[in-house]
C-alpha positions in Angstrom: -11.2 -59.1 2.1 -13.3 -58.0 -0.9 -14.4 -60.9 -3.0 -17.0 -59.4 -5.3 -18.4 -56.0 -6.3 -21.6 -55.1 -8.1 -22.4 -51.6 -9.4 -25.4 -50.1 -11.2 -26.0 -46.5 -12.1 -22.6 -45.1 -10.9 -20.6 -43.3 -13.6 -20.1 -45.7 -16.5 -21.4 -48.8 -14.8 -24.6 -50.6 -15.6 -25.4 -54.0 -14.1 -21.7 -54.5 -13.5 -20.2 -57.4 -11.6 -16.6 -58.3 -10.9 -15.2 -61.2 -8.8 -11.9 -60.4 -7.1 -8.9 -62.4 -5.9 -6.3 -61.2 -3.4 -4.1 -59.9 -6.2 -5.4 -58.6 -9.5 -4.5 -56.1 -12.2 -7.0 -54.3 -14.4 -5.6 -53.3 -17.8 -7.0 -51.1 -20.5 -6.6 -47.9 -22.4 -7.3 -44.5 -20.9 -11.0 -43.6 -20.4 -12.1 -47.2 -20.2 -13.4 -47.1 -16.7 -10.4 -48.4 -14.7 -10.3 -45.3 -12.5 -14.1 -45.2 -12.2 -13.9 -48.6 -10.5 -11.5 -47.1 -7.9 -13.9 -44.2 -7.5 -16.7 -46.6 -6.8 -14.7 -48.4 -4.2 -13.6 -45.1 -2.6 -17.2 -44.0 -2.4 -18.2 -47.2 -0.7 -15.3 -46.8 1.7 -16.4 -43.3 2.5 -20.1 -44.0 3.1 -19.1 -46.6 5.6 -17.8 -43.8 7.9 -19.3 -40.5 6.6 -22.6 -39.0 5.7 -23.3 -39.0 1.9 -22.5 -35.3 1.5 -19.1 -35.6 2.9 -18.5 -39.0 1.2 -18.6 -37.4 -2.3 -16.0 -34.9 -1.5 -12.6 -35.9 -3.0 -14.3 -37.9 -5.7 -13.8 -36.8 -9.3 -16.8 -34.8 -10.3 -19.8 -33.3 -8.6 -22.5 -35.4 -6.9 -24.8 -35.3 -10.0 -21.9 -36.5 -12.2 -21.6 -39.7 -10.2 -24.9 -40.9 -11.6 -24.9 -42.7 -14.9 -25.6 -40.6 -17.9 -27.9 -42.0 -20.5 -27.6 -41.6 -24.3 -30.1 -38.7 -24.4 -28.0 -36.8 -21.8 -30.3 -37.4 -18.9 -28.9 -38.8 -15.6 -30.1 -41.7 -13.6 -31.3 -40.7 -10.1 -30.5 -44.1 -8.5 -27.2 -45.9 -8.0 -26.8 -49.3 -6.2 -23.8 -51.2 -4.9 -23.2 -54.7 -3.4 -20.0 -56.1 -2.1 -19.2 -59.6 -0.8 -16.6 -59.9 1.9 -14.6 -62.4 3.8 -14.3 -61.1 7.3 -11.4 -61.7 9.7 -11.9 -64.2 12.5 -12.3 -61.4 15.1 -12.8 -57.7 15.2 -11.5 -55.1 17.7 -13.1 -51.7 18.2 -11.4 -48.4 19.3 -12.0 -49.2 23.0 -10.1 -52.5 22.7 -13.1 -54.8 22.8 -12.4 -57.9 20.7 -15.2 -60.1 19.5 -15.1 -63.3 17.5 -16.9 -63.4 14.1 -19.3 -66.4 13.9 -20.2 -65.9 10.2 -17.4 -64.7 8.0 -18.9 -64.6 4.5 -21.2 -61.6 4.2 -22.9 -59.4 1.6 -23.5 -55.7 2.0 -26.0 -53.8 -0.3 -26.8 -50.2 -0.5 -29.0 -48.1 -2.9 -28.7 -44.3 -3.1 -31.1 -41.8 -4.7 -30.8 -38.2 -5.8 -33.9 -36.4 -4.6 -35.2 -32.9 -4.4 -36.5 -31.7 -1.0 -39.5 -29.4 -0.5 -37.3 -26.4 -1.2 -36.0 -27.8 -4.5 -32.5 -28.6 -3.1 -30.9 -31.8 -4.3 -30.0 -34.3 -1.6 -28.4 -37.7 -1.6 -30.5 -40.2 0.3 -29.9 -43.8 1.4 -33.0 -45.6 0.0 -32.1 -49.2 0.9 -29.4 -50.9 2.9 -28.9 -54.5 3.9 -26.2 -56.8 5.4 -26.8 -60.5 4.7 -25.0 -63.8 5.4 -23.7 -65.7 2.4 -24.8 -69.3 3.0 -22.4 -72.1 2.1 -24.5 -73.5 -0.7 -24.4 -70.0 -2.3 -20.7 -69.3 -1.7 -19.1 -69.5 -5.1 -15.9 -67.4 -4.5 -13.1 -68.9 -6.7 -9.9 -66.8 -6.3 -7.9 -67.1 -9.5 -10.5 -69.6 -10.7 -9.9 -72.2 -8.0 -11.5 -73.0 -4.6 -9.5 -72.0 -1.6 -7.5 -74.7 0.1 -9.2 -76.9 2.7 -6.9 -75.5 5.3 -7.8 -71.9 4.4 -11.5 -72.7 4.4 -11.4 -74.5 7.8 -9.5 -71.5 9.3 -11.6 -68.6 7.9 -14.9 -69.7 6.4 -17.5 -69.7 9.1 -21.3 -70.1 8.5 -23.1 -69.5 11.8 -26.1 -67.5 10.7 -28.9 -67.6 8.2 -30.8 -64.4 8.9 -29.8 -60.8 8.0 -28.1 -58.3 10.3 -29.6 -55.3 8.6 -32.6 -54.9 6.3 -34.8 -52.2 4.9 -38.5 -52.7 5.5 -41.6 -50.8 4.5 -44.9 -50.7 6.3 -47.9 -48.3 6.0 -45.9 -46.1 3.6 -43.0 -45.7 5.9 -39.5 -47.1 5.2 -37.2 -48.1 8.1 -33.9 -49.7 8.5 -33.9 -52.7 10.9 -30.8 -53.9 12.8 -31.0 -57.6 13.8 -27.9 -58.3 15.8 -26.8 -61.6 17.3 -28.5 -62.5 20.6 -29.8 -58.9 21.3 -32.9 -56.9 20.9 -32.9 -55.2 17.5 -33.4 -51.5 16.7 -34.8 -49.5 13.8 -34.0 -46.2 12.2 -36.1 -44.1 9.9 -35.3 -44.5 6.2 -37.5 -41.7 4.9 -34.7 -39.1 4.3 -31.5 -40.9 5.5 -28.4 -38.9 4.5 -26.0 -41.4 6.0 -25.8 -45.2 6.0 -26.7 -47.3 9.1 -23.2 -48.7 8.7 -21.6 -45.3 9.4 -23.3 -45.3 12.8 -21.9 -48.6 14.0 -18.8 -47.5 15.8 -18.3 -50.3 18.3 -18.3 -54.1 18.5 -21.7 -54.0 20.2 -22.9 -55.2 16.7 -19.9 -57.4 15.8 -20.7 -58.3 12.2 -21.9 -54.8 11.2 -18.9 -53.3 12.8 -16.6 -55.8 11.0 -18.2 -54.9 7.6 -17.7 -51.2 8.4 -14.1 -51.8 9.3 -13.4 -53.9 6.2 -14.8 -51.1 4.0 -13.1 -48.4 5.9 -9.7 -50.1 5.6 -9.6 -49.8 1.8 -6.7 -47.6 0.8 -6.2 -45.7 -2.5 -2.6 -44.7 -3.1 -2.0 -41.6 -5.2 1.6 -41.2 -4.3 3.0 -37.7 -4.8 6.8 -37.7 -5.2 6.9 -34.1 -3.9 5.3 -35.2 -0.6 7.3 -38.4 -0.4 10.5 -36.3 -0.5 9.6 -34.2 2.6 10.4 -35.1 6.2 7.3 -35.8 8.3 6.4 -34.7 11.8 6.8 -37.1 14.6 3.2 -36.6 15.4 2.0 -37.4 11.8 -0.4 -40.3 11.2 1.0 -43.7 11.7 -0.8 -45.2 8.7 0.4 -44.3 5.3 -1.5 -41.4 3.8 -2.7 -41.7 0.2 -0.1 -39.2 -1.1 2.7 -40.7 1.1 3.3 -37.4 2.9 4.0 -39.2 6.2 6.2 -42.0 4.8 9.1 -41.2 7.1 6.9 -41.4 10.2 5.4 -44.7 9.1 8.9 -46.1 8.5 10.0 -44.9 12.0 7.0 -46.6 13.6 7.7 -49.9 11.7 11.4 -49.8 12.8 10.4 -49.2 16.5 7.7 -51.9 16.3 9.9 -54.6 14.7 13.4 -53.9 16.1 15.2 -56.7 18.0 18.6 -57.0 19.6 19.9 -59.0 16.6 18.2 -56.8 14.1 18.0 -53.2 15.5 16.5 -51.9 12.2 13.7 -54.5 12.3 11.6 -54.7 9.1 13.4 -51.7 7.6 16.3 -54.1 6.8 13.9 -56.2 4.8 12.5 -53.1 3.0 16.0 -52.1 2.1 16.8 -55.6 0.7 13.6 -55.5 -1.4 14.4 -52.0 -2.6 17.9 -53.1 -3.6 16.5 -55.9 -5.7 14.4 -53.4 -7.6 16.6 -50.3 -7.8 20.3 -50.8 -8.9 22.9 -49.5 -6.5 20.6 -49.2 -3.5 22.1 -50.8 -0.3 20.2 -49.3 2.6 17.2 -47.3 3.9 17.9 -45.0 6.9 15.3 -43.3 9.0 16.5 -40.7 11.4 14.8 -38.4 13.9 15.6 -34.7 13.9 14.9 -33.9 17.6 15.2 -30.1 17.1 12.5 -30.0 14.4 10.6 -32.9 15.7 10.4 -34.7 12.4 11.7 -37.9 10.8 13.9 -37.9 7.7 14.7 -40.6 5.1 18.0 -41.3 3.5 18.8 -43.9 0.8 22.2 -45.6 0.9 24.0 -46.4 -2.4 27.0 -48.5 -3.3 30.3 -46.8 -2.6 28.6 -43.4 -1.9 27.4 -41.5 1.1 23.6 -41.7 1.7 21.3 -39.4 -0.3 18.5 -37.5 1.3 15.0 -38.4 0.1 14.9 -34.8 -1.3 17.1 -35.8 -4.2 16.1 -39.4 -4.7 14.3 -40.3 -8.0 10.5 -40.4 -8.1 10.4 -44.1 -9.0 12.6 -45.0 -6.0 10.3 -43.2 -3.6 7.1 -44.8 -5.1 8.6 -48.3 -4.8 9.8 -47.6 -1.3 6.2 -46.6 -0.3 4.8 -49.8 -1.8 7.3 -51.9 0.0 6.6 -50.1 3.3 2.9 -51.2 3.0 4.0 -54.8 2.3 6.2 -54.9 5.4 3.9 -53.0 7.7 2.8 -55.5 10.4 -0.3 -53.5 11.1 -1.5 -53.1 7.5 -4.7 -54.9 6.4 -7.4 -54.6 3.9 -7.5 -53.6 0.2 -4.9 -51.4 -1.5 -5.8 -49.8 -4.8 -2.8 -48.4 -6.8 -2.7 -46.9 -10.2 0.1 -47.5 -12.8 2.7 -49.4 -10.8 5.0 -49.1 -13.9 5.6 -45.4 -13.4 9.2 -44.8 -12.5 10.2 -48.5 -12.6 12.4 -49.8 -15.4 10.6 -52.5 -17.5 13.3 -55.0 -16.6 12.5 -54.6 -12.9 8.7 -54.7 -13.2 8.5 -58.5 -13.0 10.4 -58.4 -9.7 8.1 -55.7 -8.3 4.9 -57.6 -9.4 6.3 -60.8 -7.9 7.0 -59.0 -4.6 3.5 -57.6 -4.5 2.0 -61.0 -5.4 3.9 -62.6 -2.5 2.7 -60.0 0.0 -1.0 -60.7 -0.3 -3.1 -63.3 1.4 -2.8 -66.7 -0.2 -6.1 -68.5 -0.1 -4.7 -71.6 -1.9 -1.9 -72.1 0.6 -2.0 -75.1 2.9 0.0 -73.2 5.5 -2.4 -70.8 7.2 -1.7 -68.3 9.9 -5.0 -67.3 11.5 -3.5 -64.3 13.2 -2.2 -62.7 10.0 -4.4 -59.9 8.7 -6.0 -60.2 5.3 -4.1 -58.2 2.7 -5.3 -57.6 -0.9 -3.9 -55.5 -3.8 -5.8 -54.2 -6.9 -3.7 -52.5 -9.5 -4.7 -50.7 -12.7 -2.4 -50.2 -15.7 -2.3 -49.6 -19.4 1.1 -51.2 -19.8 1.6 -54.4 -21.9 4.8 -54.8 -19.9 2.7 -55.2 -16.7 0.5 -57.8 -18.5 3.6 -59.8 -19.5 4.5 -60.1 -15.8 1.2 -61.6 -14.7 0.2 -65.2 -14.0 -3.0 -66.9 -15.0 -6.1 -65.4 -13.5 -4.5 -62.2 -12.4 -5.2 -60.0 -15.5 -8.6 -58.4 -16.2 -9.3 -56.2 -19.2 -11.4 -53.0 -19.1 -13.1 -51.4 -22.1 -16.2 -49.4 -23.0 -18.9 -51.1 -25.0 -21.9 -49.6 -26.8 -25.5 -50.4 -25.8 -27.9 -49.9 -28.7 -31.5 -49.1 -28.1 -33.2 -49.6 -31.5 -36.6 -48.3 -30.3 -35.2 -45.0 -29.0 -32.5 -44.9 -31.7 -29.9 -44.2 -29.1 -26.5 -45.5 -28.2 -24.9 -45.4 -24.7 -21.6 -46.6 -23.4 -20.8 -48.7 -20.3 -17.7 -50.2 -18.7 -17.0 -53.9 -18.7 -14.1 -55.7 -17.0 -13.4 -59.2 -18.2 -11.0 -61.8 -17.0 -8.5 -63.5 -19.3 -9.9 -66.8 -20.5 -8.5 -69.9 -18.7 -7.9 -73.2 -20.4 -11.6 -74.0 -20.2 -12.6 -70.5 -21.2 -15.7 -68.6 -20.1 -18.4 -66.5 -21.7 -17.4 -62.8 -21.7 -13.8 -63.6 -21.0 -10.9 -62.1 -23.0 -9.6 -64.4 -25.7 -6.0 -65.4 -26.0 -5.9 -63.5 -29.3 -6.8 -60.3 -27.5 -4.0 -60.9 -25.0 -1.4 -61.5 -27.7 -2.5 -58.4 -29.5 -2.1 -56.3 -26.3 1.3 -57.8 -25.6 2.5 -57.1 -29.1 2.0 -53.4 -28.4 4.9 -53.4 -26.0 7.3 -52.5 -28.9 5.1 -49.6 -29.8 5.0 -48.4 -26.2 8.8 -48.5 -25.9 
């Protein structure tokens, strides 16, 4: 679970920090940096498994455009990130090896530089990288402004180490990455011209904590649901985890049905998905997943009151987007962070509160006294510009994004950076959004409609 992110030198971010809860919504106008935050998270997720050149593919803009632009038009040549995580109690690698995690609160740091090689070609280089334990006296995570419950802390907060698992060291003018695993001999890698992170090379539970960090970052999902793709049948051999555009939704639903079916409930979790969809979309009574053996593909149909089922090819965009979200919530194998833009699209305002409540109920609850240690951590981060969404949120869930000016009197320049501030609680905080700002944003709902 991602509990904090720090960004400097990436796009519109300068000395940026944000603490996160399992459920949060970032609100703000267009071009305020909401999507840039998702880009930063996507980049971190990619560099955990790919080299830097491949990691920038799919991001908005060329590699040089990822670096912060200063007021005079020049670009920074360094960007840095740090994330703090709560790791699951154990990790399993692709070969089925399962290892318990002895220290669950960790911090991962990485610095990336844009350099020119001897031929004048631009390259992205990993300059520094570290994986550090967060010690109990320094652990200040307060989801929704409150400490996690005693039961949650006892189940998931483990502090078994005080030394790093990964550091960057420099000696005699040479920089090297040093891996310092638990109870094993360490190893080093050259950091002179590293075009990939050390983390991307950790592919097994041989190094449990580093592999767990990698898996936590890899598991981030960024949904950009495309109704045209959601409408189509999907091959029986399609991926079993929902793709960002939702193109394999039918196959994922078929897998969930097969995985959760019982004698008393042959449709398994699909029945629960249908019930949730019915509470959000008037007239819906059923979700049907069928296999076309001839074409070797799965198809989706939606049942409506007093009507024959309709193929997904003719169902509304909003219905399909909501169905995809509910599929993730009910998927027994889903874990990690889901980032989703504009949940209000295709959903009637009167139904948004029900949708937000359902999403809120689906995430990990750190304040609960009832804890299931076997349940995967699940987290949702939304972004929206809708005051209707804001009106559906509870205390601590809303964060406001905007661009602020940075004035340099000596240079006579003005640059802009993104800030994201939480809504003030009863006690209030420096840099938090005032109640007046919240009321002003809510009052725009009439103008929006």
